[in-house]
C-alpha positions in Angstrom: -36.1 19.2 48.8 -33.3 16.7 48.0 -35.5 13.7 48.8 -38.2 14.9 46.5 -35.7 15.7 43.7 -34.4 12.1 43.7 -37.9 10.6 43.7 -37.7 9.5 40.0 -34.5 7.6 40.8 -36.0 6.0 43.8 -39.1 4.8 42.0 -37.1 3.5 39.0 -34.6 1.9 41.3 -37.3 0.1 43.4 -38.9 -1.2 40.2 -35.5 -2.4 38.9 -34.7 -4.2 42.2 -38.2 -5.9 42.3 -38.0 -7.1 38.7 -34.4 -8.3 39.2 -35.5 -10.2 42.3 -38.3 -11.9 40.4 -35.9 -12.9 37.7 -33.6 -14.5 40.2 -36.4 -16.4 41.8 -37.4 -17.7 38.3 -33.8 -18.8 37.7 -33.9 -20.7 41.0 -36.8 -22.8 39.8 -35.9 -23.0 36.1 -35.5 -26.5 34.8 -32.0 -25.8 33.5 -30.9 -25.0 37.0 -30.0 -28.6 37.9 -28.8 -28.1 41.5 -30.5 -27.6 44.8 -29.9 -24.7 47.2 -29.7 -24.5 51.0 -31.5 -21.8 52.9 -28.3 -19.9 53.7 -27.1 -20.2 50.1 -30.3 -18.7 48.8 -29.9 -15.8 51.3 -26.3 -15.3 50.1 -27.3 -15.4 46.4 -30.1 -12.9 46.9 -28.0 -10.7 49.2 -25.1 -10.4 46.7 -27.6 -10.1 43.9 -29.2 -7.2 45.6 -25.9 -5.4 46.0 -25.1 -6.1 42.4 -28.4 -4.6 41.3 -28.1 -1.5 43.4 -24.7 -0.5 42.1 -25.6 -1.4 38.5 -28.7 0.8 38.7 -26.6 3.7 40.1 -24.4 3.5 37.0 -27.3 2.9 34.6 -29.1 6.0 35.9 -26.2 8.3 34.8 -28.1 9.3 31.7 -31.2 10.2 33.8 -28.9 12.4 36.0 -27.6 14.2 33.0 -31.1 14.7 31.7 -32.1 16.4 35.0 -28.9 18.4 35.1 -29.8 20.2 31.9 -33.4 20.9 32.9 -33.6 24.7 33.3 -35.8 27.7 32.5 -33.0 30.2 32.5 -31.5 28.9 29.2 -34.6 30.0 27.3 -34.2 33.7 28.4 -33.0 36.3 25.9 -30.4 36.3 24.5 -29.1 32.9 25.7 -32.0 30.9 24.2 -31.6 32.3 20.7 -27.8 31.8 20.8 -28.2 28.2 21.9 -30.9 27.5 19.4 -28.9 29.1 16.6 -25.8 27.0 17.6 -28.0 23.8 17.6 -29.4 24.7 14.1 -25.9 25.3 12.7 -24.7 22.0 14.3 -27.6 20.1 12.7 -26.8 21.7 9.3 -23.1 20.8 9.7 -24.0 17.1 10.2 -26.6 17.2 7.4 -24.7 19.1 4.7 -21.0 18.9 5.2 -19.8 15.8 3.2 -16.8 14.9 5.3 -18.0 15.8 8.8 -16.6 14.2 11.9 -19.5 11.7 12.2 -19.3 10.5 8.6 -15.6 9.8 9.0 -16.5 7.1 11.5 -18.5 5.3 8.8 -21.6 3.1 9.3 -24.7 4.7 10.7 -23.0 7.1 13.1 -23.8 10.1 11.0 -27.5 9.2 10.7 -27.8 8.6 14.4 -26.1 11.9 15.2 -28.3 13.8 12.7 -31.5 12.2 14.2 -30.5 12.9 17.8 -29.4 16.6 17.2 -32.5 17.1 15.0 -34.9 16.0 17.8 -33.1 18.0 20.4 -33.1 21.1 18.2 -36.8 20.7 17.4 -38.0 20.4 21.0 -35.6 23.2 22.2 -37.2 25.4 19.5 -40.7 24.5 20.7 -39.9 25.4 24.3 -38.2 28.6 23.2 -40.9 30.0 21.0 -43.9 28.5 22.9 -43.2 29.5 26.5 -46.9 29.0 27.5 -46.6 25.3 26.5 -43.2 24.8 28.0 -44.4 22.7 31.0 -46.5 20.5 28.8 -43.7 19.9 26.4 -41.3 19.2 29.3 -43.7 16.8 30.9 -44.1 15.0 27.5 -40.3 14.6 27.2 -40.1 13.5 30.8 -42.7 10.8 30.2 -40.8 9.6 27.1 -37.5 9.5 29.1 -39.1 7.4 31.9 -40.8 5.2 29.3 -37.4 4.4 27.7 -35.8 3.6 31.1 -38.7 1.3 32.1 -38.7 -0.3 28.6 -34.9 -0.9 28.9 -35.3 -2.5 32.3 -38.1 -4.8 31.2 -36.6 -5.7 27.8 -33.2 -6.5 29.4 -35.0 -8.7 32.0 -36.8 -10.6 29.2 -33.6 -10.9 27.2 -31.7 -12.3 30.2 -34.5 -14.8 30.8 -34.3 -16.1 27.2 -30.5 -16.1 27.3 -30.5 -18.2 30.5 -33.2 -20.4 29.0 -30.9 -21.2 26.1 -27.5 -21.4 27.7 -28.0 -21.7 31.5 -25.8 -18.6 32.2 -26.0 -14.8 32.3 -24.7 -12.8 29.3 -21.3 -13.9 28.0 -19.5 -13.8 24.6 -22.5 -15.3 22.9 -24.6 -12.3 23.8 -21.9 -10.0 22.3 -22.0 -12.1 19.1 -25.8 -11.7 19.1 -25.5 -7.9 19.3 -23.1 -8.0 16.3 -25.0 -10.4 14.1 -28.3 -8.6 14.5 -29.9 -9.9 11.3 -29.5 -13.6 12.2 -30.4 -13.1 15.8 -33.5 -10.9 15.2 -34.5 -13.4 12.6 -34.0 -16.3 15.0 -36.1 -14.5 17.6 -38.9 -13.7 15.1 -39.0 -17.4 14.0 -38.6 -18.9 17.5 -41.0 -17.0 19.7 -44.4 -15.3 19.6 -42.9 -11.9 19.1 -46.1 -9.8 18.6 -47.8 -11.0 21.8 -44.5 -10.8 23.7 -43.7 -7.3 22.6 -47.3 -6.2 23.2 -47.1 -7.3 26.8 -43.8 -5.6 27.2 -45.0 -2.3 25.8 -48.3 -2.5 27.8 -46.4 -3.2 31.1 -43.9 -0.4 30.3 -46.7 2.0 29.8 -48.5 1.1 33.0 -45.3 1.4 35.1 -44.2 4.6 33.4 -47.6 6.2 34.0 -47.4 5.3 37.7 -43.9 6.8 38.1 -44.8 9.8 36.0 -47.9 10.6 38.1 -45.9 10.3 41.3 -43.0 12.5 40.3 -44.1 15.0 37.6 -44.7 17.8 40.1 -41.0 17.9 40.8 -40.5 19.5 37.4 -42.5 22.5 38.4 -39.8 23.8 40.8 -36.4 23.0 39.2 -33.3 23.1 41.5 -30.8 26.0 41.1 -27.2 25.5 40.0 -25.9 25.1 43.6 -28.4 22.4 44.3 -27.7 20.7 41.0 -24.0 20.7 41.8 -24.6 19.1 45.2 -26.8 16.4 43.7 -24.4 15.8 40.9 -21.4 15.6 43.3 -23.2 13.0 45.4 -24.1 11.0 42.3 -20.5 11.1 41.1 -19.3 9.7 44.4 -21.9 6.9 44.2 -20.9 6.1 40.7 -17.2 5.9 41.7 -18.1 3.5 44.6 -20.1 1.4 42.1 -17.2 1.2 39.7 -15.1 -0.2 42.5 -17.6 -2.5 44.1 -19.1 -4.2 41.0 -15.8 -5.9 39.9 -15.2 -7.0 43.4 -18.7 -8.6 43.6 -18.0 -10.4 40.3 -14.9 -12.0 41.8 -17.0 -13.7 44.6 -17.2 -17.2 43.3 -18.4 -20.5 44.9 -18.4 -24.2 44.1 -22.0 -23.8 42.7 -21.8 -22.5 39.2 -25.5 -21.8 39.1 -25.4 -19.8 42.3 -22.7 -17.6 40.8 -24.7 -17.0 37.6 -27.9 -16.2 39.5 -26.3 -13.8 41.9 -24.6 -11.9 39.1 -26.1 -9.1 37.1 -26.2 -9.5 33.3 -25.2 -5.9 32.4 -21.6 -5.9 33.9 -21.2 -9.4 32.6 -22.1 -8.2 29.1 -19.7 -5.3 29.4 -16.9 -7.7 30.6 -17.5 -10.1 27.7 -17.6 -7.2 25.2 -14.2 -5.9 26.4 -12.6 -9.3 26.9 -13.2 -11.3 23.8 -9.6 -12.6 24.2 -8.2 -13.6 27.5 -4.4 -13.2 27.9 -3.4 -16.6 29.2 -0.2 -15.2 30.6 -2.0 -12.6 32.6 -4.9 -14.6 34.0 -3.8 -18.3 34.2 -1.4 -20.5 36.2 2.0 -20.9 34.5 5.2 -22.9 34.7 8.5 -22.3 33.0 7.8 -22.0 29.3 10.5 -24.4 28.2 9.3 -27.0 30.7 5.7 -26.5 29.6 6.6 -27.2 25.9 8.8 -30.2 26.9 5.9 -31.6 29.0 3.4 -31.2 26.2 5.6 -32.4 23.3 6.6 -35.5 25.1 3.4 -37.2 23.9 4.6 -37.4 20.3 7.0 -39.9 18.8 9.1 -36.9 17.6 8.9 -34.5 20.6 8.8 -31.3 18.5 6.1 -28.8 17.4 6.9 -29.3 13.7 7.1 -33.1 13.2 7.5 -35.4 10.2 4.6 -37.8 9.9 5.6 -40.8 7.8 3.6 -43.9 6.8 4.8 -47.4 6.2 2.3 -47.9 3.3 1.7 -45.9 0.1 -0.5 -42.9 0.4 -4.2 -43.3 -0.5 -5.6 -40.3 -2.3 -9.3 -40.8 -1.6 -11.8 -37.9 -1.6 -12.8 -36.8 1.9 -16.1 -35.2 3.0 -16.1 -33.9 6.5 -19.6 -33.2 7.8 -19.8 -31.3 11.1 -23.3 -31.4 12.4 -24.8 -28.5 14.3 -25.5 -29.2 18.0 -25.7 -33.0 17.9 -25.3 -34.2 21.5 -24.3 -37.9 21.9 -27.5 -38.6 23.9 -29.7 -37.9 20.9 -28.5 -41.2 19.4 -29.9 -44.6 20.4 -26.4 -45.9 20.9 -26.0 -43.5 23.8 -29.4 -44.2 25.3 -31.6 -41.9 23.3 -35.1 -43.2 23.3 -36.9 -40.8 20.9 -35.6 -42.5 17.7 -34.6 -39.1 16.2 -31.3 -40.3 14.6 -32.3 -43.5 12.8 -29.9 -42.9 9.9 -26.9 -41.9 12.0 -27.5 -44.9 14.3 -27.5 -47.2 11.3 -24.5 -45.5 9.7 -22.6 -45.8 13.0 -22.9 -49.6 12.8 -21.3 -49.6 9.4 -18.5 -47.2 10.4 -15.4 -46.7 12.4 -17.2 -45.2 15.4 -15.4 -43.2 18.1 -17.5 -43.9 21.1 -15.7 -41.8 23.7 -15.0 -38.5 22.0 -15.4 -35.0 23.4 -15.9 -31.7 21.8 -13.5 -28.9 22.7 -16.2 -26.3 23.3 -19.8 -25.3 23.2 -20.0 -23.1 20.1 -19.9 -23.9 16.4 -16.7 -21.9 16.0 -15.0 -24.1 18.6 -15.9 -27.2 16.7 -14.7 -25.8 13.4 -11.5 -24.7 15.1 -10.9 -28.1 16.5 -11.5 -29.9 13.2 -9.6 -27.4 11.1 -6.6 -26.4 13.3 -6.5 -29.6 15.5 -5.3 -27.7 18.6 -6.7 -27.4 22.1 -9.1 -24.5 22.7 -7.6 -21.3 24.1 -8.9 -18.7 26.5 -11.3 -16.1 25.1 -12.9 -16.2 21.7 -12.2 -18.9 19.2 -9.3 -18.3 16.8 -11.9 -18.2 14.0 -13.2 -14.9 15.5 -9.8 -13.3 16.0 -8.0 -10.9 13.8 -4.9 -13.2 13.6 -6.8 -16.1 12.1 -5.2 -16.5 8.7 -2.3 -18.5 7.2 -2.6 -21.2 9.8 -1.5 -24.8 9.5 -4.9 -26.5 8.8 -6.4 -29.7 7.6 -7.1 -27.9 4.4 -3.4 -27.0 3.9 -2.5 -30.6 4.3 -5.0 -31.7 1.6 -4.0 -28.8 -0.6 -0.4 -29.9 -0.4 -1.5 -33.3 -1.7 -3.2 -31.7 -4.8 -6.8 -31.7 -3.4 -9.5 -29.2 -4.2 -10.4 -27.7 -0.8 -13.8 -26.2 0.0 -16.0 -25.1 2.9 -19.7 -25.6 2.4 -22.3 -23.8 4.5 -26.0 -23.3 4.0 -26.0 -19.8 5.6 -24.1 -16.6 4.9 -20.5 -17.4 5.8 -19.7 -13.9 7.1 -21.6 -15.1 10.2 -19.2 -16.0 13.0 -16.3 -14.8 10.8 -16.3 -18.1 8.9 -15.7 -16.5 5.5 -12.7 -14.6 6.8 -11.2 -17.6 8.5 -11.7 -20.2 5.8 -11.0 -17.9 2.9 -7.9 -16.7 4.7 -6.7 -20.3 5.0 -7.0 -21.3 1.4 -10.5 -22.8 1.3 -12.9 -22.0 -1.5 -16.3 -21.2 0.0 -19.7 -22.4 -1.1 -22.5 -20.7 1.0 -25.9 -19.3 0.5 -24.6 -16.7 -1.9 -23.8 -19.6 -4.2 -27.4 -20.7 -4.5 -29.8 -19.9 -7.4 -33.3 -19.1 -6.2 -34.7 -22.3 -7.8 -32.2 -24.3 -5.7 -33.8 -23.3 -2.5 -36.9 -25.1 -1.4 -36.8 -23.9 2.2 -34.7 -21.5 4.3 -34.8 -19.7 7.6 -32.6 -17.1 9.1 -29.7 -19.5 9.6 -29.6 -20.6 6.0 -31.0 -23.0 3.4 -32.5 -26.3 4.6 -29.9 -29.1 5.0 -31.4 -31.1 2.2 -31.0 -28.2 -0.2 -27.3 -28.0 1.0 -27.0 -31.7 0.4 -28.1 -31.3 -3.2 -25.8 -28.4 -3.7 -22.9 -30.5 -2.1 -23.5 -33.3 -4.6 -23.5 -30.8 -7.5 -20.2 -29.3 -6.2 -18.6 -32.7 -5.8 -19.7 -33.9 -9.2 -18.0 -30.8 -10.7 -14.8 -31.5 -8.6 -14.7 -35.1 -9.7 -14.7 -34.1 -13.3 -11.6 -32.1 -12.8 -9.6 -35.3 -12.1 -8.3 -34.0 -8.8 -9.3 -35.5 -5.4 -11.4 -33.2 -3.3 -11.8 -32.3 0.4 -15.1 -30.7 1.4 -16.0 -29.6 4.9 -19.8 -29.2 5.2 -21.3 -27.5 8.2 -25.0 -28.2 8.7 -27.5 -25.6 9.9 -31.0 -27.0 10.4 -30.5 -28.3 14.0 -30.6 -24.8 15.4 -33.4 -22.7 16.9 -36.0 -22.0 15.5 -35.8 -25.6 14.3 -37.9 -25.0 11.2 -37.7 -27.1 8.1 -39.9 -28.2 5.1 -43.1 -30.0 5.9 -43.7 -33.6 5.1 -40.2 -34.8 5.5 -40.4 -36.3 9.0 -43.2 -37.2 11.4 -42.5 -34.0 13.5 -44.0 -30.9 11.8 -41.7 -28.0 11.2 -44.3 -25.7 12.9 -43.6 -27.5 16.2 -40.2 -25.7 16.3 -38.8 -28.5 18.5 -35.2 -29.6 19.1 -36.2 -33.2 18.4 -37.6 -32.1 15.0 -34.4 -30.2 14.2 -32.3 -33.3 15.0 -34.5 -35.7 13.1 -34.7 -33.4 10.0 -30.9 -33.2 10.0 -30.8 -37.0 10.2 -33.3 -37.2 7.3 -31.2 -34.7 5.2 -28.0 -36.8 5.8 -29.8 -39.9 4.6 -30.8 -38.1 1.4 -27.2 -36.9 0.9 -25.9 -40.4 1.2 -28.6 -41.8 -1.1 -27.6 -39.2 -3.7 -23.9 -39.8 -3.1 -24.1 -43.5 -3.6 -25.3 -43.0 -7.2 -22.1 -41.0 -8.1 -19.0 -42.4 -9.6 -16.8 -40.9 -6.9 -18.7 -42.4 -4.0 -16.6 -45.6 -3.6 -13.5 -43.6 -3.6 -14.6 -41.3 -0.8 -14.2 -41.2 2.9 -16.9 -39.6 5.0 -16.2 -38.1 8.4 -19.3 -37.4 10.4 -19.0 -35.5 13.7 -20.9 -33.0 15.8 -19.5 -29.5 16.3 -20.7 -29.4 19.9 -23.6 -30.5 22.1 -27.0 -28.9 22.2 -26.5 -27.5 25.7 -23.5 -26.8 28.0 -25.2 -26.0 31.3 -24.7 -28.5 34.2 -23.8 -28.9 37.9 -20.1 -28.0 37.4 -18.2 -25.6 35.2 -17.6 -28.4 32.6 -20.1 -31.2 32.9 -18.7 -34.1 31.0 -22.0 -35.2 29.4 -22.4 -31.8 27.8 -19.3 -32.3 25.7 -19.7 -35.9 24.6 -20.4 -36.0 20.9 -20.9 -38.7 18.2 -18.2 -39.2 15.6 -17.6 -41.8 12.9 -15.6 -42.4 9.7 -17.4 -44.3 6.9 -16.2 -45.6 3.6 -17.7 -48.6 1.8 -15.0 -51.2 1.2 -12.3 -49.2 2.9 -13.2 -48.7 6.5 -14.2 -51.9 8.4 -17.1 -51.4 10.9 -15.6 -51.2 14.4 -15.7 -49.2 17.6 -12.8 -47.3 19.1 -13.7 -46.7 22.8 -10.6 -45.0 24.2 -11.0 -41.4 25.4 -10.1 -38.9 22.7 -10.6 -35.3 21.6 -12.2 -33.6 18.7 -8.7 -32.4 17.7 -7.6 -36.1 17.2 -10.1 -36.9 14.4 -8.3 -35.4 11.4 -4.8 -36.6 12.3 -6.3 -40.0 12.7 -7.9 -39.8 9.3 -4.6 -38.7 7.8 -3.0 -41.8 9.4 -5.7 -44.0 7.8 -4.9 -42.5 4.4 -1.1 -43.1 5.0 -0.4 -39.4 4.4 3.3 -38.3 4.7 3.4 -34.6 5.8 5.1 -32.2 8.2 2.6 -31.6 11.0 1.9 -28.9 13.5 -1.3 -30.5 14.7 -1.5 -30.9 18.4 -4.1 -33.7 18.1 -2.9 -37.3 17.7 -3.5 -40.2 15.5 -5.3 -42.5 18.0 -4.0 -45.6 16.3 -0.4 -44.8 16.9 1.3 -46.6 19.8 2.3 -43.3 21.4 -1.3 -42.1 21.6 -2.4 -41.0 25.1 -6.1 -41.1 25.8 -7.2 -37.6 26.9 -9.6 -34.8 26.0 -9.8 -31.0 26.1 -13.1 -29.4 27.0 -13.6 -25.7 27.7 -15.7 -22.6 27.9 -14.3 -19.2 26.9 -12.5 -19.0 30.3 -12.6 -22.4 32.0 -10.0 -24.7 30.4 -10.4 -28.4 31.1 -8.2 -31.4 30.7 -9.5 -35.0 31.0 -7.2 -37.8 31.7 -6.9 -40.8 34.0 -10.5 -40.3 35.3 -9.7 -36.8 36.4 -11.0 -33.5 35.1 -8.6 -30.7 35.8 -9.8 -27.1 35.2 -7.7 -23.9 35.1 -9.5 -20.6 35.2 -8.7 -16.9 35.4 -7.0 -15.4 38.5 -4.9 -18.6 38.5 -7.6 -20.8 39.9 -7.2 -24.6 39.7 -9.8 -27.3 40.4 -9.7 -31.0 39.9 -12.6 -33.5 39.9 -12.6 -37.2 40.1 -14.8 -38.9 37.5 -16.9 -41.9 38.3 -19.4 -43.3 35.7 -22.9 -43.3 37.0 -24.7 -46.7 36.9 -26.5 -47.4 33.5 -27.8 -50.3 31.5 -25.8 -49.1 28.5 -22.6 -50.8 27.3 -19.5 -49.3 29.1 -18.3 -47.5 25.9 -21.7 -45.6 25.6 -22.2 -44.5 29.2 -22.4 -40.7 29.3 -22.9 -39.5 32.9 -20.2 -38.9 35.4 -20.3 -38.1 39.1 -17.8 -35.2 39.2 -16.4 -34.9 42.8 -14.3 -32.0 43.7 -10.9 -33.1 45.1 -9.4 -31.2 48.0 -5.9 -32.0 46.8 -5.4 -32.1 43.0 -2.8 -34.5 41.5 0.0 -32.1 40.7 1.2 -34.2 37.7 -2.2 -33.7 36.0 -2.3 -30.0 36.9 1.2 -29.6 35.3 0.0 -31.4 32.2 -3.1 -29.2 32.0 -1.1 -26.0 32.4 1.5 -27.2 29.9 -1.0 -28.0 27.2 -2.9 -24.7 27.4 0.2 -22.5 28.1 2.1 -24.0 25.2 -0.8 -23.6 22.8 -1.4 -20.0 23.8 2.3 -19.2 23.5 2.6 -20.8 20.0 -0.4 -19.0 18.8 0.9 -15.7 20.2 4.3 -16.2 18.5 2.6 -17.4 15.3 4.4 -20.8 15.5 1.2 -22.5 14.4 1.2 -20.7 11.0 2.0 -22.5 7.8 
């Protein structure tokens, strides 16, 4: 009897295991998986993956178990059926009519969801109560719907995991949580990037076929429902299996190897999503290696001329109050540019501008998300574990580039072609003294093209010129930070601007259109009176992709950066290793600003500057110095790689690719420097010492 009663679970479970296996095989052969696997490594990955899937399915089938638990004929007998039905009707009326009911107190859509759910349950309970002759047909219909939803969830999650891996080279992480929160942008992005109607048609058709097969094989089990004793035995067994699953799944997630892709492929996306959802901030002091706090701060601060967190920056020359326009470009990898070996000629303007600028040829982004780039350019501090500070609650009243400009009498603005509530940008920049110009600032006639991420970059360029003209008339200098949007999937833009049609929805098109828009911006800017008194900082926020052979592949963090100002900045190349967090302190040095600094980046032209870079994901924190990449990770893990440039015909300052070789014995001095940097930054943030 018991084997028959669990038949629905077995069929669904087998289907889930098969489709998960297929997904892993696809990941093995996916172009983004840039490593090879030995036979035994494949067996290990598939074996651990199978265990992950089994225990995840046990937990995921809890709702199905509850559904079967409440299947009963006795509850429809008099008087119980009428009492239950009356209670359900009263509960429905309570949600519907009581103004301040418990669901409405939670706000949002909770009340509507509860009303719909209780209404459907009440409706079908009433049908089965008052139409006993049709009870089996109604129950079978509800059973089919339940199976359909389960199968649909399995298939939809599999497709989602594939597209997520296709984009980022990993299973679900913080980005997936963001995508769940920002549903409008994400759904719009999907609608514009993929053939949604055919895709969903296939998903629904496959779901219907699989559901019908399982339904036909198991529907007869609903004719003879188990009694209460049998239900308790089944429920007890299931509870034990769930308990085991809750213990085993975290242990399986801790099984890590030297092959990052192997770890991602053997994982299951559902627990990774849950982990990311509940761990948007990682407590450095709980998960990472530490040294004595005073020693950590001493080590870190020794790099500055004045070894203190709050330091007086003084210049030998008078201050130069030029306007400053900081343009952070969405997803612009260094290798898109011809300087770094790009062969597609998709950045002709930026390549030409670089030759007329102060170009920083060996600069690395701190992270792989826009919020990390904005954080690095605004706060000028190393990245910290977990989510970017921009996304955290404690993100206001910080010491920022904007606060330095404001102290010098500048107008300070953040310009963004999308809605700035996305990624919490509005909260962060508004809470740190920036005025905001975003899509809400546009009149309908000012928008020639827009997609889900915002207005086209050329529209934002025109708006930026309009804003800067108004600022110039006020007589005050201005600092504007413009974040571009067009180089982002779905890579759509106005037709006729470049030789790659917007309908192609290609990354190359997105890059080239952004380059085109920047050319238009500078053509317009050159006609303005304020142009010759303005310094332009052009830099990427992060690379287009972050997946690679190691946790932190160096080439996936290398970004172009330049400072341009006609008649003020002489064209030259700075080829020492540096970080995104060094750019704005360097600019302040070029302007001879005197200020009290809490920036943790350095002016690269000062004699005490130490070439180094910080690169990180949300949990792997990397420090690059002396041809070594040191990585600290949760559970106090430490790795160190030697860095050797791979052969290339490019000039040394533009070579991108490193052979990262894992060292058996890390250099302790560099490990201590890594820990000191990240521990100190985390501590100062926690204690609010990086506030204004």
